All heavy atoms as a GROMACS GRO file, in nm:
protein
  616
    1GLY      N    1   7.173  14.563  25.568
    1GLY     CA    2   7.277  14.564  25.671
    1GLY      C    3   7.305  14.711  25.718
    1GLY      O    4   7.400  14.730  25.789
    2LEU      N    5   7.224  14.809  25.672
    2LEU     CA    6   7.248  14.947  25.711
    2LEU      C    7   7.146  14.985  25.815
    2LEU      O    8   7.037  14.940  25.817
    2LEU     CB    9   7.223  15.040  25.587
    2LEU     CG   10   7.317  15.014  25.464
    2LEU    CD1   11   7.268  15.103  25.358
    2LEU    CD2   12   7.458  15.040  25.500
    3SER      N   13   7.187  15.067  25.907
    3SER     CA   14   7.095  15.124  26.010
    3SER      C   15   7.000  15.215  25.946
    3SER      O   16   7.025  15.289  25.848
    3SER     CB   17   7.171  15.179  26.125
    3SER     OG   18   7.223  15.306  26.080
    4ALA      N   19   6.887  15.225  26.002
    4ALA     CA   20   6.775  15.317  25.951
    4ALA      C   21   6.821  15.460  25.958
    4ALA      O   22   6.805  15.531  25.855
    4ALA     CB   23   6.648  15.302  26.038
    5PRO      N   24   6.882  15.508  26.063
    5PRO     CA   25   6.933  15.651  26.066
    5PRO      C   26   7.042  15.667  25.948
    5PRO      O   27   7.035  15.775  25.888
    5PRO     CB   28   6.991  15.668  26.203
    5PRO     CG   29   6.929  15.570  26.285
    5PRO     CD   30   6.909  15.447  26.194
    6TYR      N   31   7.132  15.577  25.938
    6TYR     CA   32   7.235  15.596  25.829
    6TYR      C   33   7.169  15.601  25.691
    6TYR      O   34   7.195  15.692  25.613
    6TYR     CB   35   7.337  15.487  25.832
    6TYR     CG   36   7.436  15.493  25.722
    6TYR    CD1   37   7.545  15.574  25.724
    6TYR    CD2   38   7.416  15.419  25.600
    6TYR    CE1   39   7.633  15.582  25.622
    6TYR    CE2   40   7.505  15.426  25.491
    6TYR     CZ   41   7.612  15.508  25.506
    6TYR     OH   42   7.701  15.521  25.407
    7LEU      N   43   7.080  15.513  25.660
    7LEU     CA   44   7.014  15.504  25.532
    7LEU      C   45   6.929  15.637  25.509
    7LEU      O   46   6.934  15.692  25.403
    7LEU     CB   47   6.925  15.385  25.519
    7LEU     CG   48   6.850  15.362  25.393
    7LEU    CD1   49   6.946  15.362  25.272
    7LEU    CD2   50   6.757  15.248  25.397
    8SER      N   51   6.865  15.684  25.612
    8SER     CA   52   6.789  15.803  25.600
    8SER      C   53   6.875  15.924  25.567
    8SER      O   54   6.844  15.997  25.477
    8SER     CB   55   6.712  15.832  25.729
    8SER     OG   56   6.633  15.950  25.716
    9ARG      N   57   6.992  15.934  25.635
    9ARG     CA   58   7.090  16.046  25.606
    9ARG      C   59   7.140  16.030  25.473
    9ARG      O   60   7.158  16.133  25.397
    9ARG     CB   61   7.200  16.050  25.710
    9ARG     CG   62   7.162  16.099  25.843
    9ARG     CD   63   7.286  16.128  25.934
    9ARG     NE   64   7.368  16.007  25.944
    9ARG     CZ   65   7.356  15.911  26.035
    9ARG    NH1   66   7.248  15.910  26.121
    9ARG    NH2   67   7.440  15.803  26.043
   10TRP      N   68   7.175  15.910  25.430
   10TRP     CA   69   7.224  15.886  25.294
   10TRP      C   70   7.128  15.927  25.188
   10TRP      O   71   7.165  15.994  25.084
   10TRP     CB   72   7.272  15.738  25.280
   10TRP     CG   73   7.345  15.717  25.150
   10TRP    CD1   74   7.478  15.725  25.126
   10TRP    CD2   75   7.288  15.673  25.024
   10TRP    NE1   76   7.506  15.692  24.998
   10TRP    CE2   77   7.390  15.665  24.926
   10TRP    CE3   78   7.156  15.655  24.978
   10TRP    CZ2   79   7.366  15.635  24.798
   10TRP    CZ3   80   7.136  15.619  24.851
   10TRP    CH2   81   7.242  15.605  24.759
   11LEU      N   82   7.006  15.892  25.198
   11LEU     CA   83   6.903  15.919  25.105
   11LEU      C   84   6.882  16.077  25.102
   11LEU      O   85   6.871  16.138  24.993
   11LEU     CB   86   6.764  15.861  25.141
   11LEU     CG   87   6.766  15.714  25.117
   11LEU    CD1   88   6.638  15.651  25.178
   11LEU    CD2   89   6.771  15.681  24.970
   12SER      N   90   6.875  16.142  25.218
   12SER     CA   91   6.864  16.286  25.227
   12SER      C   92   6.971  16.348  25.155
   12SER      O   93   6.958  16.448  25.080
   12SER     CB   94   6.850  16.334  25.366
   12SER     OG   95   6.735  16.287  25.429
   13LYS      N   96   7.098  16.311  25.173
   13LYS     CA   97   7.216  16.364  25.114
   13LYS      C   98   7.217  16.355  24.960
   13LYS      O   99   7.243  16.445  24.887
   13LYS     CB  100   7.343  16.307  25.166
   13LYS     CG  101   7.473  16.357  25.114
   13LYS     CD  102   7.586  16.291  25.172
   13LYS     CE  103   7.721  16.343  25.114
   13LYS     NZ  104   7.839  16.272  25.167
   14HIS      N  105   7.182  16.236  24.909
   14HIS     CA  106   7.186  16.207  24.771
   14HIS      C  107   7.063  16.244  24.692
   14HIS      O  108   7.068  16.262  24.567
   14HIS     CB  109   7.222  16.059  24.748
   14HIS     CG  110   7.362  16.027  24.788
   14HIS    ND1  111   7.409  16.030  24.915
   14HIS    CD2  112   7.472  15.990  24.706
   14HIS    CE1  113   7.532  15.995  24.914
   14HIS    NE2  114   7.575  15.972  24.789
   15PHE      N  115   6.949  16.252  24.756
   15PHE     CA  116   6.832  16.281  24.681
   15PHE      C  117   6.764  16.409  24.728
   15PHE      O  118   6.654  16.445  24.677
   15PHE     CB  119   6.731  16.164  24.692
   15PHE     CG  120   6.779  16.042  24.619
   15PHE    CD1  121   6.836  15.936  24.693
   15PHE    CD2  122   6.762  16.025  24.481
   15PHE    CE1  123   6.882  15.826  24.627
   15PHE    CE2  124   6.802  15.912  24.421
   15PHE     CZ  125   6.875  15.813  24.492
   16ASN      N  126   6.816  16.473  24.829
   16ASN     CA  127   6.761  16.598  24.883
   16ASN      C  128   6.616  16.588  24.923
   16ASN      O  129   6.541  16.681  24.909
   16ASN     CB  130   6.773  16.712  24.782
   16ASN     CG  131   6.922  16.746  24.756
   16ASN    OD1  132   7.002  16.746  24.846
   16ASN    ND2  133   6.954  16.781  24.630
   17THR      N  134   6.580  16.468  24.975
   17THR     CA  135   6.449  16.451  25.031
   17THR      C  136   6.456  16.338  25.129
   17THR      O  137   6.556  16.266  25.140
   17THR     CB  138   6.350  16.410  24.918
   17THR    OG1  139   6.222  16.411  24.962
   17THR    CG2  140   6.383  16.276  24.850
   18SER      N  141   6.344  16.324  25.206
   18SER     CA  142   6.344  16.222  25.312
   18SER      C  143   6.303  16.081  25.258
   18SER      O  144   6.248  16.073  25.147
   18SER     CB  145   6.249  16.256  25.421
   18SER     OG  146   6.115  16.256  25.374
   19PHE      N  147   6.328  15.974  25.333
   19PHE     CA  148   6.287  15.842  25.297
   19PHE      C  149   6.136  15.844  25.286
   19PHE      O  150   6.079  15.790  25.184
   19PHE     CB  151   6.334  15.743  25.397
   19PHE     CG  152   6.270  15.608  25.378
   19PHE    CD1  153   6.326  15.521  25.276
   19PHE    CD2  154   6.168  15.559  25.451
   19PHE    CE1  155   6.269  15.402  25.260
   19PHE    CE2  156   6.111  15.439  25.430
   19PHE     CZ  157   6.166  15.356  25.327
   20LYS      N  158   6.063  15.908  25.371
   20LYS     CA  159   5.920  15.911  25.375
   20LYS      C  160   5.866  15.975  25.241
   20LYS      O  161   5.777  15.921  25.187
   20LYS     CB  162   5.864  15.992  25.489
   20LYS     CG  163   5.724  15.999  25.508
   20LYS     CD  164   5.666  16.080  25.621
   20LYS     CE  165   5.520  16.094  25.625
   20LYS     NZ  166   5.476  16.173  25.742
   21GLU      N  167   5.928  16.079  25.201
   21GLU     CA  168   5.889  16.149  25.078
   21GLU      C  169   5.914  16.065  24.951
   21GLU      O  170   5.837  16.049  24.859
   21GLU     CB  171   5.957  16.282  25.060
   21GLU     CG  172   5.896  16.365  24.954
   21GLU     CD  173   5.752  16.409  24.978
   21GLU    OE1  174   5.711  16.429  25.088
   21GLU    OE2  175   5.675  16.411  24.872
   22LEU      N  176   6.032  15.997  24.951
   22LEU     CA  177   6.065  15.904  24.840
   22LEU      C  178   5.965  15.786  24.834
   22LEU      O  179   5.921  15.749  24.727
   22LEU     CB  180   6.203  15.845  24.856
   22LEU     CG  181   6.314  15.940  24.823
   22LEU    CD1  182   6.449  15.878  24.862
   22LEU    CD2  183   6.324  15.983  24.679
   23LEU      N  184   5.927  15.734  24.947
   23LEU     CA  185   5.830  15.625  24.963
   23LEU      C  186   5.695  15.668  24.906
   23LEU      O  187   5.630  15.605  24.825
   23LEU     CB  188   5.819  15.569  25.100
   23LEU     CG  189   5.721  15.453  25.120
   23LEU    CD1  190   5.751  15.339  25.036
   23LEU    CD2  191   5.715  15.423  25.274
   24MET      N  192   5.649  15.787  24.947
   24MET     CA  193   5.518  15.836  24.909
   24MET      C  194   5.526  15.870  24.758
   24MET      O  195   5.431  15.836  24.684
   24MET     CB  196   5.488  15.972  24.977
   24MET     CG  197   5.449  15.954  25.119
   24MET     SD  198   5.419  16.107  25.209
   24MET     CE  199   5.272  16.174  25.121
   25ASP      N  200   5.634  15.917  24.703
   25ASP     CA  201   5.647  15.936  24.560
   25ASP      C  202   5.633  15.805  24.482
   25ASP      O  203   5.559  15.792  24.380
   25ASP     CB  204   5.783  16.005  24.517
   25ASP     CG  205   5.795  16.145  24.560
   25ASP    OD1  206   5.690  16.212  24.585
   25ASP    OD2  207   5.905  16.191  24.553
   26GLN      N  208   5.702  15.700  24.531
   26GLN     CA  209   5.688  15.577  24.464
   26GLN      C  210   5.549  15.518  24.474
   26GLN      O  211   5.494  15.465  24.376
   26GLN     CB  212   5.785  15.467  24.528
   26GLN     CG  213   5.785  15.335  24.469
   26GLN     CD  214   5.828  15.342  24.324
   26GLN    OE1  215   5.920  15.413  24.281
   26GLN    NE2  216   5.756  15.267  24.241
   27ARG      N  217   5.481  15.533  24.583
   27ARG     CA  218   5.346  15.478  24.601
   27ARG      C  219   5.249  15.555  24.506
   27ARG      O  220   5.168  15.497  24.444
   27ARG     CB  221   5.300  15.497  24.742
   27ARG     CG  222   5.362  15.396  24.839
   27ARG     CD  223   5.320  15.424  24.979
   27ARG     NE  224   5.358  15.311  25.073
   27ARG     CZ  225   5.343  15.311  25.197
   27ARG    NH1  226   5.295  15.417  25.258
   27ARG    NH2  227   5.390  15.206  25.268
   28PHE      N  228   5.266  15.686  24.503
   28PHE     CA  229   5.174  15.762  24.409
   28PHE      C  230   5.207  15.734  24.264
   28PHE      O  231   5.113  15.737  24.185
   28PHE     CB  232   5.175  15.910  24.446
   28PHE     CG  233   5.095  15.944  24.565
   28PHE    CD1  234   5.154  15.964  24.686
   28PHE    CD2  235   4.953  15.949  24.556
   28PHE    CE1  236   5.076  15.997  24.798
   28PHE    CE2  237   4.878  15.972  24.665
   28PHE     CZ  238   4.936  15.999  24.794
   29ASN      N  239   5.332  15.715  24.226
   29ASN     CA  240   5.351  15.678  24.098
   29ASN      C  241   5.292  15.539  24.053
   29ASN      O  242   5.240  15.527  23.941
   29ASN     CB  243   5.514  15.669  24.071
   29ASN     CG  244   5.578  15.801  24.066
   29ASN    OD1  245   5.515  15.904  24.042
   29ASN    ND2  246   5.713  15.805  24.098
   30SER      N  247   5.300  15.450  24.144
   30SER     CA  248   5.238  15.316  24.124
   30SER      C  249   5.092  15.332  24.114
   30SER      O  250   5.023  15.276  24.034
   30SER     CB  251   5.269  15.216  24.231
   30SER     OG  252   5.409  15.196  24.234
   31ALA      N  253   5.026  15.409  24.203
   31ALA     CA  254   4.880  15.436  24.197
   31ALA      C  255   4.844  15.501  24.062
   31ALA      O  256   4.745  15.464  24.002
   31ALA     CB  257   4.837  15.524  24.312
   32GLU      N  258   4.918  15.605  24.020
   32GLU     CA  259   4.888  15.670  23.902
   32GLU      C  260   4.894  15.566  23.778
   32GLU      O  261   4.796  15.567  23.697
   32GLU     CB  262   4.998  15.783  23.873
   32GLU     CG  263   4.981  15.853  23.746
   32GLU     CD  264   5.091  15.949  23.726
   32GLU    OE1  265   5.201  15.940  23.779
   32GLU    OE2  266   5.073  16.044  23.644
   33LYS      N  267   4.993  15.482  23.775
   33LYS     CA  268   5.003  15.386  23.670
   33LYS      C  269   4.885  15.292  23.670
   33LYS      O  270   4.826  15.262  23.567
   33LYS     CB  271   5.131  15.304  23.685
   33LYS     CG  272   5.158  15.209  23.572
   33LYS     CD  273   5.291  15.138  23.587
   33LYS     CE  274   5.308  15.039  23.476
   33LYS     NZ  275   5.434  14.964  23.493
   34MET      N  276   4.844  15.240  23.794
   34MET     CA  277   4.730  15.151  23.803
   34MET      C  278   4.601  15.219  23.756
   34MET      O  279   4.511  15.158  23.702
   34MET     CB  280   4.716  15.088  23.935
   34MET     CG  281   4.827  14.989  23.971
   34MET     SD  282   4.789  14.910  24.124
   34MET     CE  283   4.919  14.978  24.227
   35LEU      N  284   4.583  15.344  23.792
   35LEU     CA  285   4.456  15.420  23.759
   35LEU      C  286   4.449  15.427  23.607
   35LEU      O  287   4.338  15.422  23.547
   35LEU     CB  288   4.461  15.560  23.824
   35LEU     CG  289   4.434  15.571  23.968
   35LEU    CD1  290   4.464  15.713  24.016
   35LEU    CD2  291   4.283  15.534  23.998
   36LEU      N  292   4.563  15.447  23.542
   36LEU     CA  293   4.559  15.466  23.391
   36LEU      C  294   4.559  15.335  23.312
   36LEU      O  295   4.510  15.334  23.202
   36LEU     CB  296   4.679  15.548  23.351
   36LEU     CG  297   4.687  15.688  23.402
   36LEU    CD1  298   4.812  15.754  23.366
   36LEU    CD2  299   4.568  15.770  23.349
   37THR      N  300   4.615  15.224  23.373
   37THR     CA  301   4.620  15.101  23.295
   37THR      C  302   4.532  14.987  23.341
   37THR      O  303   4.533  14.885  23.281
   37THR     CB  304   4.770  15.053  23.307
   37THR    OG1  305   4.808  15.024  23.430
   37THR    CG2  306   4.862  15.156  23.236
   38THR      N  307   4.456  15.005  23.446
   38THR     CA  308   4.368  14.895  23.489
   38THR      C  309   4.233  14.956  23.520
   38THR      O  310   4.210  15.076  23.528
   38THR     CB  311   4.417  14.828  23.625
   38THR    OG1  312   4.407  14.920  23.737
   38THR    CG2  313   4.567  14.787  23.611
   39ASP      N  314   4.136  14.857  23.542
   39ASP     CA  315   4.000  14.902  23.584
   39ASP      C  316   3.976  14.854  23.726
   39ASP      O  317   3.867  14.845  23.768
   39ASP     CB  318   3.893  14.849  23.490
   39ASP     CG  319   3.901  14.696  23.479
   39ASP    OD1  320   3.996  14.629  23.536
   39ASP    OD2  321   3.810  14.632  23.420
   40MET      N  322   4.090  14.838  23.801
   40MET     CA  323   4.085  14.797  23.943
   40MET      C  324   4.013  14.907  24.025
   40MET      O  325   4.040  15.022  23.996
   40MET     CB  326   4.228  14.781  23.989
   40MET     CG  327   4.247  14.727  24.130
   40MET     SD  328   4.421  14.723  24.184
   40MET     CE  329   4.484  14.610  24.069
   41PRO      N  330   3.930  14.874  24.112
   41PRO     CA  331   3.861  14.966  24.198
   41PRO      C  332   3.968  15.051  24.278
   41PRO      O  333   4.070  15.001  24.315
   41PRO     CB  334   3.783  14.881  24.296
   41PRO     CG  335   3.759  14.755  24.224
   41PRO     CD  336   3.881  14.729  24.143
   42ILE      N  337   3.936  15.180  24.294
   42ILE     CA  338   4.029  15.266  24.358
   42ILE      C  339   4.062  15.217  24.498
   42ILE      O  340   4.180  15.234  24.539
   42ILE     CB  341   3.972  15.411  24.353
   42ILE    CG1  342   3.964  15.461  24.211
   42ILE    CG2  343   4.060  15.507  24.439
   42ILE    CD1  344   3.884  15.593  24.190
   43GLY      N  345   3.968  15.172  24.569
   43GLY     CA  346   3.997  15.121  24.705
   43GLY      C  347   4.104  15.006  24.694
   43GLY      O  348   4.186  15.001  24.788
   44ASP      N  349   4.102  14.918  24.600
   44ASP     CA  350   4.198  14.815  24.583
   44ASP      C  351   4.331  14.872  24.551
   44ASP      O  352   4.437  14.827  24.598
   44ASP     CB  353   4.154  14.712  24.483
   44ASP     CG  354   4.040  14.636  24.526
   44ASP    OD1  355   4.003  14.631  24.647
   44ASP    OD2  356   3.981  14.566  24.438
   45ILE      N  357   4.340  14.976  24.475
   45ILE     CA  358   4.467  15.037  24.438
   45ILE      C  359   4.527  15.103  24.553
   45ILE      O  360   4.652  15.089  24.584
   45ILE     CB  361   4.439  15.147  24.323
   45ILE    CG1  362   4.411  15.082  24.189
   45ILE    CG2  363   4.571  15.232  24.312
   45ILE    CD1  364   4.368  15.176  24.084
   46ILE      N  365   4.446  15.166  24.637
   46ILE     CA  366   4.495  15.232  24.764
   46ILE      C  367   4.558  15.121  24.851
   46ILE      O  368   4.668  15.147  24.906
   46ILE     CB  369   4.377  15.306  24.839
   46ILE    CG1  370   4.338  15.424  24.756
   46ILE    CG2  371   4.419  15.346  24.973
   46ILE    CD1  372   4.203  15.494  24.799
   47ASN      N  373   4.495  15.010  24.868
   47ASN     CA  374   4.552  14.897  24.947
   47ASN      C  375   4.681  14.845  24.885
   47ASN      O  376   4.772  14.818  24.955
   47ASN     CB  377   4.447  14.792  24.972
   47ASN     CG  378   4.338  14.833  25.065
   47ASN    OD1  379   4.358  14.912  25.154
   47ASN    ND2  380   4.222  14.783  25.043
   48ASN      N  381   4.680  14.825  24.750
   48ASN     CA  382   4.790  14.770  24.686
   48ASN      C  383   4.917  14.857  24.692
   48ASN      O  384   5.031  14.804  24.698
   48ASN     CB  385   4.761  14.745  24.531
   48ASN     CG  386   4.684  14.624  24.518
   48ASN    OD1  387   4.681  14.529  24.595
   48ASN    ND2  388   4.616  14.611  24.399
   49VAL      N  389   4.903  14.987  24.704
   49VAL     CA  390   5.019  15.071  24.715
   49VAL      C  391   5.060  15.102  24.856
   49VAL      O  392   5.164  15.167  24.884
   49VAL     CB  393   5.007  15.206  24.636
   49VAL    CG1  394   4.986  15.185  24.489
   49VAL    CG2  395   4.897  15.295  24.694
   50GLY      N  396   4.993  15.040  24.953
   50GLY     CA  397   5.033  15.042  25.091
   50GLY      C  398   4.971  15.145  25.180
   50GLY      O  399   5.022  15.170  25.294
   51TYR      N  400   4.860  15.198  25.145
   51TYR     CA  401   4.786  15.292  25.234
   51TYR      C  402   4.665  15.222  25.292
   51TYR      O  403   4.593  15.146  25.219
   51TYR     CB  404   4.735  15.418  25.156
   51TYR     CG  405   4.845  15.512  25.131
   51TYR    CD1  406   4.917  15.514  25.011
   51TYR    CD2  407   4.882  15.599  25.222
   51TYR    CE1  408   5.024  15.607  24.986
   51TYR    CE2  409   4.978  15.702  25.195
   51TYR     CZ  410   5.049  15.697  25.084
   51TYR     OH  411   5.146  15.786  25.057
   52GLU      N  412   4.647  15.241  25.418
   52GLU     CA  413   4.531  15.182  25.493
   52GLU      C  414   4.423  15.287  25.509
   52GLU      O  415   4.309  15.244  25.514
   52GLU     CB  416   4.573  15.124  25.626
   52GLU     CG  417   4.668  15.005  25.619
   52GLU     CD  418   4.712  14.963  25.754
   52GLU    OE1  419   4.659  15.006  25.854
   52GLU    OE2  420   4.794  14.869  25.761
   53ASN      N  421   4.460  15.406  25.513
   53ASN     CA  422   4.366  15.516  25.526
   53ASN      C  423   4.329  15.584  25.392
   53ASN      O  424   4.409  15.661  25.342
   53ASN     CB  425   4.421  15.619  25.627
   53ASN     CG  426   4.329  15.733  25.659
   53ASN    OD1  427   4.240  15.765  25.589
   53ASN    ND2  428   4.350  15.795  25.777
   54SER      N  429   4.215  15.550  25.342
   54SER     CA  430   4.176  15.600  25.203
   54SER      C  431   4.159  15.749  25.208
   54SER      O  432   4.183  15.823  25.105
   54SER     CB  433   4.056  15.531  25.150
   54SER     OG  434   3.944  15.551  25.238
   55SER      N  435   4.107  15.806  25.320
   55SER     CA  436   4.090  15.953  25.320
   55SER      C  437   4.219  16.025  25.313
   55SER      O  438   4.229  16.125  25.235
   55SER     CB  439   4.024  15.995  25.458
   55SER     OG  440   3.903  15.933  25.468
   56TYR      N  441   4.322  15.976  25.382
   56TYR     CA  442   4.457  16.039  25.371
   56TYR      C  443   4.514  16.023  25.226
   56TYR      O  444   4.563  16.116  25.173
   56TYR     CB  445   4.553  15.962  25.465
   56TYR     CG  446   4.686  16.021  25.467
   56TYR    CD1  447   4.720  16.147  25.513
   56TYR    CD2  448   4.790  15.956  25.400
   56TYR    CE1  449   4.845  16.204  25.513
   56TYR    CE2  450   4.919  16.008  25.390
   56TYR     CZ  451   4.949  16.130  25.449
   56TYR     OH  452   5.073  16.182  25.440
   57PHE      N  453   4.497  15.904  25.167
   57PHE     CA  454   4.535  15.888  25.032
   57PHE      C  455   4.466  15.985  24.938
   57PHE      O  456   4.530  16.051  24.854
   57PHE     CB  457   4.512  15.745  24.982
   57PHE     CG  458   4.545  15.729  24.838
   57PHE    CD1  459   4.675  15.687  24.803
   57PHE    CD2  460   4.454  15.736  24.742
   57PHE    CE1  461   4.706  15.671  24.676
   57PHE    CE2  462   4.483  15.717  24.604
   57PHE     CZ  463   4.619  15.688  24.569
   58HIS      N  464   4.333  15.999  24.950
   58HIS     CA  465   4.262  16.093  24.854
   58HIS      C  466   4.309  16.228  24.876
   58HIS      O  467   4.324  16.308  24.780
   58HIS     CB  468   4.114  16.081  24.888
   58HIS     CG  469   4.040  15.969  24.815
   58HIS    ND1  470   4.044  15.837  24.872
   58HIS    CD2  471   3.983  15.958  24.704
   58HIS    CE1  472   3.972  15.762  24.786
   58HIS    NE2  473   3.936  15.830  24.678
   59LYS      N  474   4.327  16.274  24.997
   59LYS     CA  475   4.376  16.410  25.028
   59LYS      C  476   4.510  16.437  24.968
   59LYS      O  477   4.534  16.538  24.898
   59LYS     CB  478   4.381  16.432  25.180
   59LYS     CG  479   4.427  16.568  25.220
   59LYS     CD  480   4.431  16.581  25.375
   59LYS     CE  481   4.489  16.717  25.417
   59LYS     NZ  482   4.498  16.733  25.559
   60GLN      N  483   4.605  16.346  24.983
   60GLN     CA  484   4.739  16.352  24.932
   60GLN      C  485   4.741  16.348  24.784
   60GLN      O  486   4.816  16.416  24.711
   60GLN     CB  487   4.834  16.251  24.995
   60GLN     CG  488   4.867  16.268  25.138
   60GLN     CD  489   4.935  16.398  25.164
   60GLN    OE1  490   5.030  16.439  25.101
   60GLN    NE2  491   4.878  16.472  25.259
   61PHE      N  492   4.651  16.267  24.725
   61PHE     CA  493   4.650  16.253  24.582
   61PHE      C  494   4.601  16.387  24.520
   61PHE      O  495   4.658  16.433  24.422
   61PHE     CB  496   4.544  16.142  24.540
   61PHE     CG  497   4.552  16.103  24.395
   61PHE    CD1  498   4.639  16.000  24.354
   61PHE    CD2  499   4.480  16.169  24.299
   61PHE    CE1  500   4.647  15.966  24.219
   61PHE    CE2  501   4.487  16.134  24.160
   61PHE     CZ  502   4.575  16.034  24.120
   62LYS      N  503   4.492  16.443  24.578
   62LYS     CA  504   4.447  16.570  24.530
   62LYS      C  505   4.556  16.676  24.535
   62LYS      O  506   4.572  16.762  24.445
   62LYS     CB  507   4.320  16.614  24.597
   62LYS     CG  508   4.260  16.740  24.540
   62LYS     CD  509   4.113  16.738  24.557
   62LYS     CE  510   4.061  16.859  24.477
   62LYS     NZ  511   3.916  16.865  24.465
   63ILE      N  512   4.629  16.686  24.640
   63ILE     CA  513   4.744  16.785  24.660
   63ILE      C  514   4.843  16.757  24.548
   63ILE      O  515   4.888  16.856  24.488
   63ILE     CB  516   4.810  16.764  24.798
   63ILE    CG1  517   4.708  16.814  24.902
   63ILE    CG2  518   4.936  16.844  24.806
   63ILE    CD1  519   4.759  16.788  25.048
   64ARG      N  520   4.878  16.638  24.520
   64ARG     CA  521   4.982  16.608  24.416
   64ARG      C  522   4.938  16.624  24.273
   64ARG      O  523   5.011  16.676  24.194
   64ARG     CB  524   5.031  16.463  24.436
   64ARG     CG  525   5.118  16.453  24.560
   64ARG     CD  526   5.147  16.303  24.583
   64ARG     NE  527   5.227  16.293  24.705
   64ARG     CZ  528   5.363  16.282  24.710
   64ARG    NH1  529   5.436  16.282  24.593
   64ARG    NH2  530   5.428  16.271  24.821
   65PHE      N  531   4.816  16.584  24.245
   65PHE     CA  532   4.771  16.584  24.112
   65PHE      C  533   4.661  16.688  24.071
   65PHE      O  534   4.630  16.714  23.958
   65PHE     CB  535   4.718  16.444  24.067
   65PHE     CG  536   4.826  16.343  24.071
   65PHE    CD1  537   4.840  16.253  24.183
   65PHE    CD2  538   4.913  16.324  23.969
   65PHE    CE1  539   4.934  16.159  24.183
   65PHE    CE2  540   5.009  16.229  23.966
   65PHE     CZ  541   5.028  16.145  24.078
   66GLY      N  542   4.604  16.756  24.174
   66GLY     CA  543   4.504  16.856  24.156
   66GLY      C  544   4.365  16.805  24.137
   66GLY      O  545   4.271  16.890  24.112
   67VAL      N  546   4.346  16.672  24.123
   67VAL     CA  547   4.217  16.619  24.104
   67VAL      C  548   4.207  16.484  24.194
   67VAL      O  549   4.311  16.439  24.238
   67VAL     CB  550   4.188  16.575  23.958
   67VAL    CG1  551   4.178  16.699  23.873
   67VAL    CG2  552   4.300  16.483  23.913
   68THR      N  553   4.091  16.438  24.210
   68THR     CA  554   4.068  16.315  24.288
   68THR      C  555   4.113  16.198  24.198
   68THR      O  556   4.123  16.206  24.079
   68THR     CB  557   3.921  16.293  24.327
   68THR    OG1  558   3.847  16.275  24.204
   68THR    CG2  559   3.867  16.410  24.406
   69PRO      N  560   4.144  16.079  24.259
   69PRO     CA  561   4.176  15.967  24.176
   69PRO      C  562   4.074  15.932  24.077
   69PRO      O  563   4.106  15.895  23.958
   69PRO     CB  564   4.190  15.852  24.282
   69PRO     CG  565   4.223  15.922  24.411
   69PRO     CD  566   4.148  16.051  24.405
   70LYS      N  567   3.939  15.942  24.105
   70LYS     CA  568   3.833  15.911  24.017
   70LYS      C  569   3.850  16.003  23.894
   70LYS      O  570   3.831  15.969  23.780
   70LYS     CB  571   3.695  15.917  24.078
   70LYS     CG  572   3.582  15.886  23.997
   70LYS     CD  573   3.452  15.885  24.072
   70LYS     CE  574   3.332  15.856  23.986
   70LYS     NZ  575   3.211  15.849  24.057
   71GLU      N  576   3.861  16.136  23.925
   71GLU     CA  577   3.874  16.237  23.809
   71GLU      C  578   3.994  16.214  23.730
   71GLU      O  579   3.993  16.227  23.613
   71GLU     CB  580   3.872  16.374  23.870
   71GLU     CG  581   3.748  16.418  23.939
   71GLU     CD  582   3.763  16.548  24.019
   71GLU    OE1  583   3.872  16.579  24.060
   71GLU    OE2  584   3.655  16.611  24.034
   72TYR      N  585   4.107  16.172  23.797
   72TYR     CA  586   4.234  16.151  23.720
   72TYR      C  587   4.213  16.034  23.625
   72TYR      O  588   4.262  16.035  23.514
   72TYR     CB  589   4.343  16.119  23.825
   72TYR     CG  590   4.478  16.109  23.759
   72TYR    CD1  591   4.548  16.229  23.754
   72TYR    CD2  592   4.529  15.990  23.711
   72TYR    CE1  593   4.680  16.218  23.690
   72TYR    CE2  594   4.658  15.982  23.655
   72TYR     CZ  595   4.728  16.100  23.644
   72TYR     OH  596   4.857  16.097  23.582
   73ARG      N  597   4.140  15.924  23.667
   73ARG     CA  598   4.124  15.804  23.584
   73ARG      C  599   4.046  15.846  23.457
   73ARG      O  600   4.072  15.791  23.352
   73ARG     CB  601   4.043  15.699  23.660
   73ARG     CG  602   4.019  15.576  23.578
   73ARG     CD  603   3.960  15.472  23.663
   73ARG     NE  604   4.070  15.381  23.704
   73ARG     CZ  605   4.056  15.281  23.791
   73ARG    NH1  606   3.938  15.261  23.849
   73ARG    NH2  607   4.157  15.203  23.814
   74LYS      N  608   3.946  15.936  23.473
   74LYS     CA  609   3.870  15.980  23.357
   74LYS      C  610   3.948  16.052  23.258
   74LYS      O  611   3.941  16.045  23.142
   74LYS     CB  612   3.745  16.065  23.396
   74LYS     CG  613   3.647  15.986  23.471
   74LYS     CD  614   3.531  16.083  23.517
   74LYS     CE  615   3.427  16.007  23.594
   74LYS     NZ  616   3.322  16.093  23.639
   0.00000   0.00000   0.00000
């Protein structure tokens, strides 16, 4: 029942970050967990966490973790 702008301002005020950044953090936390606890193909993990563009996911993953998803899994 909250408007998108109100919710965005509230999140920014209480978490000092944007909704987009919180969503990305949640998606990467989920991907990290799946990489470590399943043998699911990386492409399936990317789709399961809500990314359609695997190149973008790989680029952002490497920025956040310093390695590719495949290297992280090893």
